[in-house]
PyMOL CGO cylinders between C-alpha atoms (Angstrom):
from pymol import cmd
from pymol.cgo import CYLINDER

trace = [
    CYLINDER, 97.48, 81.65, 99.92, 95.35, 84.35, 98.34, 0.3, 1, 1, 1, 1, 1, 1,
    CYLINDER, 95.35, 84.35, 98.34, 94.61, 84.37, 94.65, 0.3, 1, 1, 1, 1, 1, 1,
    CYLINDER, 94.61, 84.37, 94.65, 92.99, 86.83, 92.28, 0.3, 1, 1, 1, 1, 1, 1,
    CYLINDER, 92.99, 86.83, 92.28, 91.04, 84.91, 89.68, 0.3, 1, 1, 1, 1, 1, 1,
    CYLINDER, 91.04, 84.91, 89.68, 90.49, 87.04, 86.58, 0.3, 1, 1, 1, 1, 1, 1,
    CYLINDER, 90.49, 87.04, 86.58, 87.72, 86.41, 84.08, 0.3, 1, 1, 1, 1, 1, 1,
    CYLINDER, 87.72, 86.41, 84.08, 89.12, 87.70, 80.80, 0.3, 1, 1, 1, 1, 1, 1,
    CYLINDER, 89.12, 87.70, 80.80, 86.97, 89.97, 78.65, 0.3, 1, 1, 1, 1, 1, 1,
    CYLINDER, 86.97, 89.97, 78.65, 85.55, 88.95, 75.29, 0.3, 1, 1, 1, 1, 1, 1,
    CYLINDER, 85.55, 88.95, 75.29, 84.11, 90.93, 72.39, 0.3, 1, 1, 1, 1, 1, 1,
    CYLINDER, 84.11, 90.93, 72.39, 80.64, 90.25, 73.86, 0.3, 1, 1, 1, 1, 1, 1,
    CYLINDER, 80.64, 90.25, 73.86, 81.50, 91.46, 77.37, 0.3, 1, 1, 1, 1, 1, 1,
    CYLINDER, 81.50, 91.46, 77.37, 83.17, 94.56, 75.92, 0.3, 1, 1, 1, 1, 1, 1,
    CYLINDER, 83.17, 94.56, 75.92, 80.03, 95.21, 73.84, 0.3, 1, 1, 1, 1, 1, 1,
    CYLINDER, 80.03, 95.21, 73.84, 78.05, 95.28, 77.08, 0.3, 1, 1, 1, 1, 1, 1,
    CYLINDER, 78.05, 95.28, 77.08, 76.16, 92.05, 76.39, 0.3, 1, 1, 1, 1, 1, 1,
    CYLINDER, 76.16, 92.05, 76.39, 74.86, 90.89, 79.75, 0.3, 1, 1, 1, 1, 1, 1,
    CYLINDER, 74.86, 90.89, 79.75, 74.91, 87.24, 80.86, 0.3, 1, 1, 1, 1, 1, 1,
    CYLINDER, 74.91, 87.24, 80.86, 71.74, 85.20, 80.44, 0.3, 1, 1, 1, 1, 1, 1,
    CYLINDER, 71.74, 85.20, 80.44, 69.49, 84.28, 83.35, 0.3, 1, 1, 1, 1, 1, 1,
    CYLINDER, 69.49, 84.28, 83.35, 70.73, 80.67, 82.95, 0.3, 1, 1, 1, 1, 1, 1,
    CYLINDER, 70.73, 80.67, 82.95, 74.38, 81.71, 83.26, 0.3, 1, 1, 1, 1, 1, 1,
    CYLINDER, 74.38, 81.71, 83.26, 73.63, 83.97, 86.23, 0.3, 1, 1, 1, 1, 1, 1,
    CYLINDER, 73.63, 83.97, 86.23, 71.92, 81.05, 87.97, 0.3, 1, 1, 1, 1, 1, 1,
    CYLINDER, 71.92, 81.05, 87.97, 74.84, 78.70, 87.20, 0.3, 1, 1, 1, 1, 1, 1,
    CYLINDER, 74.84, 78.70, 87.20, 77.38, 81.23, 88.46, 0.3, 1, 1, 1, 1, 1, 1,
    CYLINDER, 77.38, 81.23, 88.46, 75.26, 81.84, 91.57, 0.3, 1, 1, 1, 1, 1, 1,
    CYLINDER, 75.26, 81.84, 91.57, 75.33, 78.11, 92.39, 0.3, 1, 1, 1, 1, 1, 1,
    CYLINDER, 75.33, 78.11, 92.39, 79.08, 78.00, 91.75, 0.3, 1, 1, 1, 1, 1, 1,
    CYLINDER, 79.08, 78.00, 91.75, 79.67, 81.02, 93.99, 0.3, 1, 1, 1, 1, 1, 1,
    CYLINDER, 79.67, 81.02, 93.99, 77.61, 79.32, 96.73, 0.3, 1, 1, 1, 1, 1, 1,
    CYLINDER, 77.61, 79.32, 96.73, 79.94, 76.30, 96.50, 0.3, 1, 1, 1, 1, 1, 1,
    CYLINDER, 79.94, 76.30, 96.50, 82.97, 78.59, 96.79, 0.3, 1, 1, 1, 1, 1, 1,
    CYLINDER, 82.97, 78.59, 96.79, 81.52, 80.34, 99.85, 0.3, 1, 1, 1, 1, 1, 1,
    CYLINDER, 81.52, 80.34, 99.85, 80.55, 77.06, 101.56, 0.3, 1, 1, 1, 1, 1, 1,
    CYLINDER, 80.55, 77.06, 101.56, 84.07, 75.73, 100.97, 0.3, 1, 1, 1, 1, 1, 1,
    CYLINDER, 84.07, 75.73, 100.97, 85.59, 78.88, 102.53, 0.3, 1, 1, 1, 1, 1, 1,
    CYLINDER, 85.59, 78.88, 102.53, 87.35, 79.77, 99.27, 0.3, 1, 1, 1, 1, 1, 1,
    CYLINDER, 87.35, 79.77, 99.27, 85.58, 82.93, 98.05, 0.3, 1, 1, 1, 1, 1, 1,
    CYLINDER, 85.58, 82.93, 98.05, 86.41, 86.22, 99.76, 0.3, 1, 1, 1, 1, 1, 1,
    CYLINDER, 86.41, 86.22, 99.76, 84.98, 88.55, 97.09, 0.3, 1, 1, 1, 1, 1, 1,
    CYLINDER, 84.98, 88.55, 97.09, 83.87, 88.52, 93.49, 0.3, 1, 1, 1, 1, 1, 1,
    CYLINDER, 83.87, 88.52, 93.49, 82.37, 90.98, 91.02, 0.3, 1, 1, 1, 1, 1, 1,
    CYLINDER, 82.37, 90.98, 91.02, 81.74, 91.54, 87.35, 0.3, 1, 1, 1, 1, 1, 1,
    CYLINDER, 81.74, 91.54, 87.35, 83.09, 94.66, 85.68, 0.3, 1, 1, 1, 1, 1, 1,
    CYLINDER, 83.09, 94.66, 85.68, 81.49, 97.10, 83.25, 0.3, 1, 1, 1, 1, 1, 1,
    CYLINDER, 81.49, 97.10, 83.25, 83.06, 97.21, 79.76, 0.3, 1, 1, 1, 1, 1, 1,
    CYLINDER, 83.06, 97.21, 79.76, 86.23, 99.23, 79.30, 0.3, 1, 1, 1, 1, 1, 1,
    CYLINDER, 86.23, 99.23, 79.30, 84.20, 101.87, 77.41, 0.3, 1, 1, 1, 1, 1, 1,
    CYLINDER, 84.20, 101.87, 77.41, 83.01, 103.01, 80.84, 0.3, 1, 1, 1, 1, 1, 1,
    CYLINDER, 83.01, 103.01, 80.84, 86.52, 103.03, 82.30, 0.3, 1, 1, 1, 1, 1, 1,
    CYLINDER, 86.52, 103.03, 82.30, 89.75, 104.97, 82.19, 0.3, 1, 1, 1, 1, 1, 1,
    CYLINDER, 89.75, 104.97, 82.19, 93.46, 104.38, 82.59, 0.3, 1, 1, 1, 1, 1, 1,
    CYLINDER, 93.46, 104.38, 82.59, 96.02, 106.68, 84.13, 0.3, 1, 1, 1, 1, 1, 1,
    CYLINDER, 96.02, 106.68, 84.13, 99.48, 106.48, 82.56, 0.3, 1, 1, 1, 1, 1, 1,
    CYLINDER, 99.48, 106.48, 82.56, 102.46, 107.46, 84.73, 0.3, 1, 1, 1, 1, 1, 1,
    CYLINDER, 102.46, 107.46, 84.73, 105.63, 108.95, 83.27, 0.3, 1, 1, 1, 1, 1, 1,
    CYLINDER, 105.63, 108.95, 83.27, 107.83, 110.49, 85.94, 0.3, 1, 1, 1, 1, 1, 1,
    CYLINDER, 107.83, 110.49, 85.94, 105.72, 113.19, 87.58, 0.3, 1, 1, 1, 1, 1, 1,
    CYLINDER, 105.72, 113.19, 87.58, 103.27, 113.36, 84.65, 0.3, 1, 1, 1, 1, 1, 1,
    CYLINDER, 103.27, 113.36, 84.65, 99.86, 111.67, 84.71, 0.3, 1, 1, 1, 1, 1, 1,
    CYLINDER, 99.86, 111.67, 84.71, 97.85, 111.15, 81.53, 0.3, 1, 1, 1, 1, 1, 1,
    CYLINDER, 97.85, 111.15, 81.53, 94.24, 109.96, 81.60, 0.3, 1, 1, 1, 1, 1, 1,
    CYLINDER, 94.24, 109.96, 81.60, 93.18, 107.65, 78.78, 0.3, 1, 1, 1, 1, 1, 1,
    CYLINDER, 93.18, 107.65, 78.78, 89.45, 107.09, 78.42, 0.3, 1, 1, 1, 1, 1, 1,
    CYLINDER, 89.45, 107.09, 78.42, 88.10, 103.69, 77.37, 0.3, 1, 1, 1, 1, 1, 1,
    CYLINDER, 88.10, 103.69, 77.37, 87.25, 101.72, 75.41, 0.3, 1, 1, 1, 1, 1, 1,
    CYLINDER, 87.25, 101.72, 75.41, 90.51, 99.83, 75.14, 0.3, 1, 1, 1, 1, 1, 1,
    CYLINDER, 90.51, 99.83, 75.14, 91.13, 97.83, 71.98, 0.3, 1, 1, 1, 1, 1, 1,
    CYLINDER, 91.13, 97.83, 71.98, 93.07, 94.78, 73.17, 0.3, 1, 1, 1, 1, 1, 1,
    CYLINDER, 93.07, 94.78, 73.17, 90.16, 92.68, 74.47, 0.3, 1, 1, 1, 1, 1, 1,
    CYLINDER, 90.16, 92.68, 74.47, 92.46, 89.73, 75.30, 0.3, 1, 1, 1, 1, 1, 1,
    CYLINDER, 92.46, 89.73, 75.30, 94.24, 91.94, 77.86, 0.3, 1, 1, 1, 1, 1, 1,
    CYLINDER, 94.24, 91.94, 77.86, 91.07, 93.16, 79.57, 0.3, 1, 1, 1, 1, 1, 1,
    CYLINDER, 91.07, 93.16, 79.57, 89.28, 91.80, 82.62, 0.3, 1, 1, 1, 1, 1, 1,
    CYLINDER, 89.28, 91.80, 82.62, 85.49, 91.30, 82.72, 0.3, 1, 1, 1, 1, 1, 1,
    CYLINDER, 85.49, 91.30, 82.72, 85.27, 90.15, 86.35, 0.3, 1, 1, 1, 1, 1, 1,
    CYLINDER, 85.27, 90.15, 86.35, 87.21, 88.76, 89.28, 0.3, 1, 1, 1, 1, 1, 1,
    CYLINDER, 87.21, 88.76, 89.28, 87.18, 86.72, 92.46, 0.3, 1, 1, 1, 1, 1, 1,
    CYLINDER, 87.18, 86.72, 92.46, 89.44, 86.87, 95.49, 0.3, 1, 1, 1, 1, 1, 1,
    CYLINDER, 89.44, 86.87, 95.49, 90.03, 83.36, 96.81, 0.3, 1, 1, 1, 1, 1, 1,
    CYLINDER, 90.03, 83.36, 96.81, 91.82, 81.81, 99.77, 0.3, 1, 1, 1, 1, 1, 1,
    CYLINDER, 91.82, 81.81, 99.77, 93.27, 78.45, 98.70, 0.3, 1, 1, 1, 1, 1, 1,
    CYLINDER, 93.27, 78.45, 98.70, 95.93, 76.12, 100.04, 0.3, 1, 1, 1, 1, 1, 1,
    CYLINDER, 95.93, 76.12, 100.04, 97.79, 76.11, 96.72, 0.3, 1, 1, 1, 1, 1, 1,
    CYLINDER, 97.79, 76.11, 96.72, 97.75, 77.15, 93.08, 0.3, 1, 1, 1, 1, 1, 1,
    CYLINDER, 97.75, 77.15, 93.08, 96.62, 73.62, 92.24, 0.3, 1, 1, 1, 1, 1, 1,
    CYLINDER, 96.62, 73.62, 92.24, 93.56, 74.00, 94.48, 0.3, 1, 1, 1, 1, 1, 1,
    CYLINDER, 93.56, 74.00, 94.48, 92.69, 77.27, 92.72, 0.3, 1, 1, 1, 1, 1, 1,
    CYLINDER, 92.69, 77.27, 92.72, 93.10, 75.56, 89.33, 0.3, 1, 1, 1, 1, 1, 1,
    CYLINDER, 93.10, 75.56, 89.33, 90.85, 72.72, 90.44, 0.3, 1, 1, 1, 1, 1, 1,
    CYLINDER, 90.85, 72.72, 90.44, 88.14, 75.21, 91.46, 0.3, 1, 1, 1, 1, 1, 1,
    CYLINDER, 88.14, 75.21, 91.46, 88.41, 77.13, 88.18, 0.3, 1, 1, 1, 1, 1, 1,
    CYLINDER, 88.41, 77.13, 88.18, 87.99, 73.87, 86.26, 0.3, 1, 1, 1, 1, 1, 1,
    CYLINDER, 87.99, 73.87, 86.26, 84.60, 73.46, 88.00, 0.3, 1, 1, 1, 1, 1, 1,
    CYLINDER, 84.60, 73.46, 88.00, 83.45, 76.94, 86.98, 0.3, 1, 1, 1, 1, 1, 1,
    CYLINDER, 83.45, 76.94, 86.98, 80.69, 77.30, 84.40, 0.3, 1, 1, 1, 1, 1, 1,
    CYLINDER, 80.69, 77.30, 84.40, 81.99, 78.93, 81.21, 0.3, 1, 1, 1, 1, 1, 1,
    CYLINDER, 81.99, 78.93, 81.21, 81.61, 82.62, 82.16, 0.3, 1, 1, 1, 1, 1, 1,
    CYLINDER, 81.61, 82.62, 82.16, 81.01, 83.72, 78.55, 0.3, 1, 1, 1, 1, 1, 1,
    CYLINDER, 81.01, 83.72, 78.55, 78.67, 82.58, 75.77, 0.3, 1, 1, 1, 1, 1, 1,
    CYLINDER, 78.67, 82.58, 75.77, 81.62, 81.46, 73.58, 0.3, 1, 1, 1, 1, 1, 1,
    CYLINDER, 81.62, 81.46, 73.58, 85.25, 80.61, 74.24, 0.3, 1, 1, 1, 1, 1, 1,
    CYLINDER, 85.25, 80.61, 74.24, 86.69, 82.28, 77.32, 0.3, 1, 1, 1, 1, 1, 1,
    CYLINDER, 86.69, 82.28, 77.32, 89.67, 82.30, 79.62, 0.3, 1, 1, 1, 1, 1, 1,
    CYLINDER, 89.67, 82.30, 79.62, 90.22, 82.65, 83.35, 0.3, 1, 1, 1, 1, 1, 1,
    CYLINDER, 90.22, 82.65, 83.35, 93.61, 83.69, 84.72, 0.3, 1, 1, 1, 1, 1, 1,
    CYLINDER, 93.61, 83.69, 84.72, 94.80, 82.84, 88.25, 0.3, 1, 1, 1, 1, 1, 1,
    CYLINDER, 94.80, 82.84, 88.25, 97.37, 85.05, 89.99, 0.3, 1, 1, 1, 1, 1, 1,
    CYLINDER, 97.37, 85.05, 89.99, 98.73, 84.66, 93.51, 0.3, 1, 1, 1, 1, 1, 1,
    CYLINDER, 98.73, 84.66, 93.51, 98.52, 87.76, 95.68, 0.3, 1, 1, 1, 1, 1, 1,
    CYLINDER, 98.52, 87.76, 95.68, 101.67, 88.85, 97.48, 0.3, 1, 1, 1, 1, 1, 1,
    CYLINDER, 101.67, 88.85, 97.48, 101.74, 88.36, 101.23, 0.3, 1, 1, 1, 1, 1, 1,
    CYLINDER, 101.74, 88.36, 101.23, 103.86, 90.43, 103.62, 0.3, 1, 1, 1, 1, 1, 1,
    CYLINDER, 103.86, 90.43, 103.62, 106.37, 87.56, 103.86, 0.3, 1, 1, 1, 1, 1, 1,
    CYLINDER, 106.37, 87.56, 103.86, 107.07, 87.83, 100.11, 0.3, 1, 1, 1, 1, 1, 1,
    CYLINDER, 107.07, 87.83, 100.11, 108.74, 91.24, 100.48, 0.3, 1, 1, 1, 1, 1, 1,
    CYLINDER, 108.74, 91.24, 100.48, 111.55, 90.07, 102.77, 0.3, 1, 1, 1, 1, 1, 1,
    CYLINDER, 111.55, 90.07, 102.77, 113.71, 92.71, 104.45, 0.3, 1, 1, 1, 1, 1, 1,
    CYLINDER, 113.71, 92.71, 104.45, 112.30, 95.52, 102.26, 0.3, 1, 1, 1, 1, 1, 1,
    CYLINDER, 112.30, 95.52, 102.26, 109.16, 95.37, 104.43, 0.3, 1, 1, 1, 1, 1, 1,
    CYLINDER, 109.16, 95.37, 104.43, 110.67, 96.93, 107.55, 0.3, 1, 1, 1, 1, 1, 1,
    CYLINDER, 110.67, 96.93, 107.55, 108.98, 96.55, 110.96, 0.3, 1, 1, 1, 1, 1, 1,
    CYLINDER, 108.98, 96.55, 110.96, 107.63, 100.10, 110.53, 0.3, 1, 1, 1, 1, 1, 1,
    CYLINDER, 107.63, 100.10, 110.53, 106.16, 99.33, 107.11, 0.3, 1, 1, 1, 1, 1, 1,
    CYLINDER, 106.16, 99.33, 107.11, 104.74, 96.05, 108.41, 0.3, 1, 1, 1, 1, 1, 1,
    CYLINDER, 104.74, 96.05, 108.41, 103.06, 97.89, 111.32, 0.3, 1, 1, 1, 1, 1, 1,
    CYLINDER, 103.06, 97.89, 111.32, 101.63, 100.45, 108.90, 0.3, 1, 1, 1, 1, 1, 1,
    CYLINDER, 101.63, 100.45, 108.90, 100.26, 97.64, 106.71, 0.3, 1, 1, 1, 1, 1, 1,
    CYLINDER, 100.26, 97.64, 106.71, 98.64, 95.96, 109.73, 0.3, 1, 1, 1, 1, 1, 1,
    CYLINDER, 98.64, 95.96, 109.73, 97.06, 99.27, 110.84, 0.3, 1, 1, 1, 1, 1, 1,
    CYLINDER, 97.06, 99.27, 110.84, 95.64, 99.87, 107.37, 0.3, 1, 1, 1, 1, 1, 1,
    CYLINDER, 95.64, 99.87, 107.37, 94.22, 96.34, 107.15, 0.3, 1, 1, 1, 1, 1, 1,
    CYLINDER, 94.22, 96.34, 107.15, 92.60, 96.78, 110.57, 0.3, 1, 1, 1, 1, 1, 1,
    CYLINDER, 92.60, 96.78, 110.57, 91.04, 100.09, 109.45, 0.3, 1, 1, 1, 1, 1, 1,
    CYLINDER, 91.04, 100.09, 109.45, 89.70, 98.47, 106.27, 0.3, 1, 1, 1, 1, 1, 1,
    CYLINDER, 89.70, 98.47, 106.27, 88.25, 95.56, 108.25, 0.3, 1, 1, 1, 1, 1, 1,
    CYLINDER, 88.25, 95.56, 108.25, 86.69, 97.98, 110.75, 0.3, 1, 1, 1, 1, 1, 1,
    CYLINDER, 86.69, 97.98, 110.75, 85.09, 100.03, 107.96, 0.3, 1, 1, 1, 1, 1, 1,
    CYLINDER, 85.09, 100.03, 107.96, 83.39, 96.86, 106.65, 0.3, 1, 1, 1, 1, 1, 1,
    CYLINDER, 83.39, 96.86, 106.65, 81.62, 96.31, 109.97, 0.3, 1, 1, 1, 1, 1, 1,
    CYLINDER, 81.62, 96.31, 109.97, 78.27, 98.17, 110.17, 0.3, 1, 1, 1, 1, 1, 1,
]
cmd.load_cgo(trace, "trace")
Protein backbone atom coordinates (compact mmCIF):
# COMPACT_ATOMS: atom_id res chain seq x y z
CA UNK A 1 0.00 0.00 0.00
CA UNK A 2 1.17 3.51 -0.76
CA UNK A 3 0.71 6.33 1.69
CA UNK A 4 1.20 10.07 1.56
CA UNK A 5 2.46 11.26 4.92
CA UNK A 6 1.74 14.96 5.38
CA UNK A 7 3.64 17.18 7.79
CA UNK A 8 1.14 19.84 8.77
CA UNK A 9 2.21 23.49 8.70
CA UNK A 10 2.61 25.61 11.81
CA UNK A 11 2.83 29.37 12.36
CA UNK A 12 6.64 28.99 12.33
CA UNK A 13 6.78 27.06 9.04
CA UNK A 14 4.37 29.55 7.45
CA UNK A 15 6.60 32.40 8.67
CA UNK A 16 9.47 30.81 6.76
CA UNK A 17 11.43 29.81 9.86
CA UNK A 18 13.84 27.13 8.72
CA UNK A 19 14.60 23.99 10.75
CA UNK A 20 17.69 23.96 12.93
CA UNK A 21 20.84 22.05 12.02
CA UNK A 22 19.99 19.61 14.84
CA UNK A 23 16.52 18.92 13.43
CA UNK A 24 17.88 18.55 9.90
CA UNK A 25 20.39 15.99 11.17
CA UNK A 26 17.69 14.09 13.11
CA UNK A 27 15.38 14.04 10.08
CA UNK A 28 18.28 12.94 7.87
CA UNK A 29 18.92 9.94 10.14
CA UNK A 30 15.20 9.13 10.20
CA UNK A 31 14.99 9.33 6.40
CA UNK A 32 17.99 6.98 6.16
CA UNK A 33 16.09 4.46 8.31
CA UNK A 34 13.05 4.78 6.04
CA UNK A 35 15.16 4.24 2.91
CA UNK A 36 17.01 1.23 4.40
CA UNK A 37 13.67 -0.32 5.37
CA UNK A 38 12.35 0.14 1.81
CA UNK A 39 9.56 2.43 3.04
CA UNK A 40 10.45 5.88 1.64
CA UNK A 41 9.81 6.55 -2.04
CA UNK A 42 10.03 10.36 -1.91
CA UNK A 43 9.95 13.20 0.57
CA UNK A 44 10.30 16.97 0.49
CA UNK A 45 9.67 20.09 2.51
CA UNK A 46 7.49 22.84 1.08
CA UNK A 47 7.94 26.61 1.00
CA UNK A 48 5.36 28.62 2.98
CA UNK A 49 1.99 29.24 1.38
CA UNK A 50 2.98 32.90 0.85
CA UNK A 51 5.04 31.61 -2.09
CA UNK A 52 2.18 29.51 -3.45
CA UNK A 53 -1.12 29.81 -5.23
CA UNK A 54 -4.42 27.98 -5.48
CA UNK A 55 -6.63 27.59 -8.51
CA UNK A 56 -10.36 27.47 -7.75
CA UNK A 57 -12.61 25.65 -10.24
CA UNK A 58 -16.23 26.63 -10.79
CA UNK A 59 -17.65 25.07 -13.94
CA UNK A 60 -15.48 26.33 -16.79
CA UNK A 61 -14.11 29.25 -14.73
CA UNK A 62 -10.68 29.20 -13.10
CA UNK A 63 -9.71 31.71 -10.42
CA UNK A 64 -6.15 32.04 -9.14
CA UNK A 65 -5.75 32.84 -5.45
CA UNK A 66 -2.29 33.91 -4.36
CA UNK A 67 -0.93 32.87 -0.95
CA UNK A 68 -0.50 33.23 1.89
CA UNK A 69 -3.42 31.17 3.12
CA UNK A 70 -4.76 31.88 6.59
CA UNK A 71 -5.84 28.48 7.90
CA UNK A 72 -2.43 27.14 8.98
CA UNK A 73 -3.98 23.93 10.40
CA UNK A 74 -5.13 23.01 6.88
CA UNK A 75 -1.75 23.61 5.22
CA UNK A 76 1.06 21.18 4.49
CA UNK A 77 4.72 21.98 5.24
CA UNK A 78 6.20 18.78 3.80
CA UNK A 79 5.46 15.23 2.72
CA UNK A 80 6.74 11.71 2.21
CA UNK A 81 5.54 8.98 -0.13
CA UNK A 82 5.83 5.61 1.60
CA UNK A 83 5.26 2.00 0.65
CA UNK A 84 3.97 0.11 3.70
CA UNK A 85 2.17 -3.16 4.28
CA UNK A 86 -0.63 -1.45 6.22
CA UNK A 87 -1.85 1.77 7.79
CA UNK A 88 -0.62 0.44 11.12
CA UNK A 89 2.91 0.09 9.75
CA UNK A 90 2.78 3.70 8.53
CA UNK A 91 1.54 4.83 11.95
CA UNK A 92 4.35 2.93 13.65
CA UNK A 93 6.92 4.67 11.42
CA UNK A 94 5.40 8.11 12.06
CA UNK A 95 5.60 7.48 15.81
CA UNK A 96 9.38 7.07 15.40
CA UNK A 97 9.72 10.39 13.56
CA UNK A 98 11.47 13.29 15.28
CA UNK A 99 9.05 16.15 15.96
CA UNK A 100 9.25 17.99 12.61
CA UNK A 101 8.56 21.40 14.17
CA UNK A 102 10.02 23.34 17.11
CA UNK A 103 6.69 23.21 19.02
CA UNK A 104 3.58 21.06 18.81
CA UNK A 105 2.99 19.54 15.39
CA UNK A 106 0.91 17.01 13.55
CA UNK A 107 1.52 14.47 10.80
CA UNK A 108 -1.38 13.11 8.73
CA UNK A 109 -1.28 9.73 6.96
CA UNK A 110 -3.43 9.14 3.87
CA UNK A 111 -3.56 6.01 1.73
CA UNK A 112 -3.06 6.57 -1.98
CA UNK A 113 -5.59 5.02 -4.34
CA UNK A 114 -4.43 2.07 -6.40
CA UNK A 115 -5.92 1.08 -9.75
CA UNK A 116 -7.86 -1.73 -8.04
CA UNK A 117 -9.73 0.83 -5.91
CA UNK A 118 -11.60 2.24 -8.92
CA UNK A 119 -13.39 -0.99 -9.84
CA UNK A 120 -15.22 -1.13 -13.17
CA UNK A 121 -14.91 2.64 -13.71
CA UNK A 122 -11.26 2.02 -14.63
CA UNK A 123 -11.89 0.38 -18.00
CA UNK A 124 -9.19 -1.70 -19.72
CA UNK A 125 -8.48 1.32 -21.96
CA UNK A 126 -8.08 3.67 -18.99
CA UNK A 127 -5.93 1.08 -17.19
CA UNK A 128 -3.67 0.77 -20.26
CA UNK A 129 -3.39 4.56 -20.46
CA UNK A 130 -2.44 4.71 -16.76
CA UNK A 131 0.23 2.04 -17.26
CA UNK A 132 1.66 3.90 -20.29
CA UNK A 133 1.84 7.15 -18.34
CA UNK A 134 3.55 5.47 -15.36
CA UNK A 135 6.08 3.88 -17.71
CA UNK A 136 6.80 7.29 -19.30
CA UNK A 137 7.26 8.88 -15.87
CA UNK A 138 9.60 6.08 -14.79
CA UNK A 139 11.56 6.40 -18.04
CA UNK A 140 11.95 10.16 -17.60
CA UNK A 141 13.52 9.57 -14.16
CA UNK A 142 16.30 7.46 -15.68
CA UNK A 143 19.29 9.58 -16.81
